[in-house]
N, C-alpha and C positions, 0 to 999 in steps of 0.2 A: 613736575607736572601738577597743575592745579586740579584739585579733586573735582571729578565730574566733567572736566574739560575734554573735548575731542579735538585733536590736532589733525588738520588736513594739510598735506603738502604735495608738491609737484616737482619732479626733477626730469631733466633731459640730458642725454649724453650721447656722444658719437657723431659720426658723419656718414653721409651717403647711405648705403644699404645697411649699415650696422647701427643706425640711429635707434635709440629706444626712449620711451617715456615711462615714468613710474609715478603713479598717484598713490599716496598713502593716507590711511585713516588710522589714527592711534587713539586708544582710549582705555579706560579702566575695565578690568574683568567683570566687575559687577554692574556694568552699564550696557548701553545698546550695542557697542562694538562686539561684545561677547555673543549676543543674540545673532547679529549679522554674520559673525565668524562661523558659528555652528550651523546656521541656515545655509550658508554658501557651501560648506563642507558636505552637508547632508543632502543637497539637491543639485547634483551635477546635471548639465545639459549637453546635448550633442555639440562637440567642438569646444566646449568650455569646461575647464577643470579648476578645482580648488585644491592647491597643493600645500601642505604644511612645509615650510622652509626648514631645511636641515643644514647644519654645518658639515656633518658627516652622518652616515647611517647610524641611527640610535642616539644622535646628538642634535635635537631640535634647537634652533636659535631661540634666544630669549630676548625680548618678550615673544611668546608664541606668535608666529607670523604665518598668514595664509596668502599665498600667491594666487591671484586670479588673472587669467589672460584676458586681454581686451579684444583680440581678434580670434575668430573661430579657428581652431587647429584643423587644417584641411590637407596636410601633407605629412609624410614621415619626417621631412627635414624640419618643418615647423614644430612637430611633436617633440623631436629631439632637442631643439633649442629651448622650448618651454620647460620640459622636464629636467634638462641638464643645465646648460649655462645660465638660463634665466633664474631657475630655482636656486642654484648655487650663488648667483650674483645678489639676489635678494637677501639670502642668509648672510653673505659677507657684508653687504651694506648695512644691515641691521646691527651686526656685531661691531662694525666700525663705529656706528653711531653710539652704541653703548660704550665702547672703549674710549671714545672721544668726549663722553659726557653729554652728548646731545640728548640721549635717553639716560637718565640717572640709573646706574647699575642697581642701586638699592631699591628701585621701583620696578625693575624689569619683571618680577614675578607678579606684580599687581596689574600689569598692562597686557593688552592684546593688540595686534596690528593686522591690517589688511593692506596688501600691496597689489595694486592693479597694474599690470605690465603690458605695454604695447611694444612689439618688436616689428620692425619693417619686414613685410612678407618676403622681400628679396634678400634678407640677411642670410649669410652662409658661414661666416667666420665665428666659430664657437667661442674662441678666446676673446674676440672683440665684443661679442654680445655679453659674455660674462663680465668683462671689465666695465662696459657701459651700464649694464643693469646695476652692478655694485655701486658705481659712482652716482647714478641717478637715484637709487634708493637712499643712499646717504644724504644726497642733496635734498630730496623730498622731505626726509625726516628733519633736517635742519631748518628748512623753510617752514615746516609746520611748527616746530619749537619756537621759532622767532616770530610767528604770526605773519609771515610774508605771503604774498606781497601786501604792502600797505595800501590803503585806499587811494591816496593821492595819485600815484601813477596809473591806477586803473581808471580813475575819472578823467585824467588827462588824455588817455588813449582811447576812450570810448567811441570816438567818431571815426577812428581809423583801425578797425579790427583787422587782424591778419593772423594766419598760422601757416604751417607748411603746405596746407591744402587749399587755402583761400586767402585772397587779399581784396579788401574793399577798393573798388575803383575810385580814384580821386578825380575831381573836376566837375 
């Protein structure tokens, strides 16, 4: 990782009700990511939590990672998915990225990560959510490391925006 560089990534995994999206922001501990990390942890809001990701109790993932949910938690089922499978999936995805060299292991103590996670409100399958969050986290970190997407496809698609909730009408 280049000194002072902030890497931003986006990943998506799953189908139907078990689809998830993860956005990541990775940076050095002595930069703005550390301030954002501490601020998010210290200022919870109704329905939104900042959870340090752990591989197991007492074993936080490295680099230190903060999961922040994108949708307000408004039910016990959603609460369980965020605190359980999503948190474990983020930790697993980060550990996978370190193991695979996407995040250099020798730099993991110098970095901090924020992972913003969206889980479909209709999701119910703990294992699917875990696996999808893990895959999407790993994907987001790789995209950030590679500087993806490149500008050319963005410019080519600018007249026909779409996402799962909106598609520009053509004609």
